[in-house]
C-alpha positions, 0 to 999 in steps of 0.5 A, spaced: 954 345 632 950 347 626 945 348 631 949 353 635 950 356 629 943 357 627 941 359 633 945 365 633 943 366 626 936 366 628 939 372 634 943 375 630 935 376 625 932 378 631 936 383 633 936 386 626 928 385 627 928 388 633 932 394 630 927 395 624 921 396 629 925 400 633 927 404 629 919 405 625 917 407 632 923 411 632 921 414 626 912 413 627 914 418 633 919 424 629 912 423 624 907 424 630 911 430 633 913 433 627 905 433 625 904 436 633 909 442 632 906 443 625 898 444 628 901 448 633 904 451 628 898 453 624 894 454 631 899 460 632 898 462 624 892 462 625 892 467 632 897 472 630 892 473 624 886 474 627 890 479 632 892 482 625 885 483 623 882 486 629 888 490 630 887 493 623 879 493 625 881 498 631 885 501 627 880 503 623 874 504 627 880 509 631 881 513 624 874 513 623 872 517 630 878 521 628 875 522 621 869 524 624 872 529 630 875 534 624 882 528 622 885 531 615 886 523 613 881 518 611 879 511 611 882 506 606 877 501 607 872 505 604 869 504 596 870 511 596 874 517 599 873 523 599 879 525 595 876 520 589 868 523 590 873 530 589 875 528 583 869 525 580 865 532 582 871 536 578 871 530 572 863 532 572 865 539 570 872 537 566 869 531 562 861 529 563 859 537 562 863 539 556 860 532 553 853 534 555 855 541 551 857 538 545 850 533 545 845 539 547 849 543 540 846 538 537 839 540 539 836 545 533 832 548 538 839 550 542 844 551 537 845 557 539 842 558 546 849 559 549 846 561 556 841 557 557 846 551 556 850 553 561 846 555 566 841 548 565 848 545 567 849 548 572 843 547 575 843 540 574 849 541 580 845 545 584 839 541 584 843 534 584 846 537 591 839 540 594 835 533 592 840 528 595 841 533 602 833 532 602 833 525 602 839 523 606 836 528 611 829 524 610 832 518 610 835 519 617 829 522 620 824 516 618 829 512 623 829 516 628 822 517 629 821 509 627 825 506 632 825 513 637 831 515 637 833 519 643 839 523 646 842 516 650 848 513 649 844 506 645 841 512 640 847 516 638 851 509 638 846 508 633 845 514 629 854 514 628 852 506 626 846 509 621 852 515 619 857 509 618 853 505 613 850 510 609 857 514 607 860 506 606 855 504 601 854 510 597 856 506 591 850 502 592 845 506 593 840 508 588 839 514 586 833 513 582 829 517 585 834 523 586 835 523 578 827 523 577 826 529 581 831 534 578 829 531 572 822 532 573 824 539 575 828 540 570 822 537 564 817 542 567 821 548 567 825 548 560 818 544 557 818 548 551 824 544 550 821 536 549 828 533 546 831 534 553 829 528 555 832 524 550 839 527 550 843 521 551 849 526 555 845 530 558 841 524 562 848 521 564 850 527 566 845 528 571 846 522 574 853 522 574 851 529 578 846 526 583 851 519 584 857 524 586 852 529 590 850 522 594 857 520 596 859 528 597 852 529 603 854 523 605 861 524 608 862 526 616 861 532 616 857 532 609 860 536 603 856 542 600 856 546 594 858 554 594 855 559 590 853 565 593 859 569 593 859 576 590 866 577 590 871 573 587 877 569 591 881 565 588 882 562 593 875 558 591 875 562 584 876 561 577 875 565 572 871 562 566 876 565 560 869 571 558 871 575 565 873 582 565 880 579 568 881 587 572 873 585 576 872 582 582 864 583 581 862 576 580 856 576 575 855 569 574 858 562 576 858 557 571 861 551 577 859 551 584 865 551 588 865 544 593 867 546 601 869 540 605 865 541 611 869 539 616 874 545 616 870 548 611 875 548 606 874 549 599 876 543 595 875 544 587 874 552 585 868 554 582 869 558 575 865 565 574 865 571 570 867 577 573 865 584 570 865 590 573 861 593 567 855 588 568 853 592 574 852 598 569 848 596 564 840 597 565 837 592 567 831 593 561 838 591 557 839 585 561 832 582 558 
């Protein structure tokens, strides 16, 4: 009887051991299954993320193509979007120009030369755009010559890629050459005022004008400045405080208009002086 009891206990212990083993195996299998499901979930998430990224890239490319065809919305992937560049252009007049004027007042030879100071700061913007346009054109022409681009499809695609590269790297581009050319032209013209070369606020203003101009001329199509119109137009002009408000005759530009090359709309008004009597003054009295 004792042996029988012992055998029963052994059988029961074996059954418990087997049950524990089976439970462990079941848990092990469940764990493996969960790991497999987790791996599949990770792979699914990765595929979805890749698909989302590809979709975003396609949307960005479509938006850019639409923009290049004349669309009025912006590529939000750009570091410097047109709206930011337009804001920079406006702040040149409202902030940097004022700081430069204050600094020029501290130069004894220019303290009473208000007209000269105004023309100097206006010329900086004109020269910045001129040299930025020339630099951008020169880069494109050199690339076309080196790569011998033609009018075939691959050349057109490459030119579009170059345009996009120049547009998206405007903040990285070294505008030192443009700045040098602007400064050199100013120093040559105003050789009687050597202290201008050491006027820090003027130098900062010149650099900011060149940086902003470079960004604007590399948009597609490029932005440009307008200062040739001689009749006042409230859609594109603002009168300077010394103007004759009854006159529509523009006698001087204090600040150029900024024009969107896509549809030729004015995105930043020019500041002008209007004075009907100016035209009646004999020329020998104006000099």
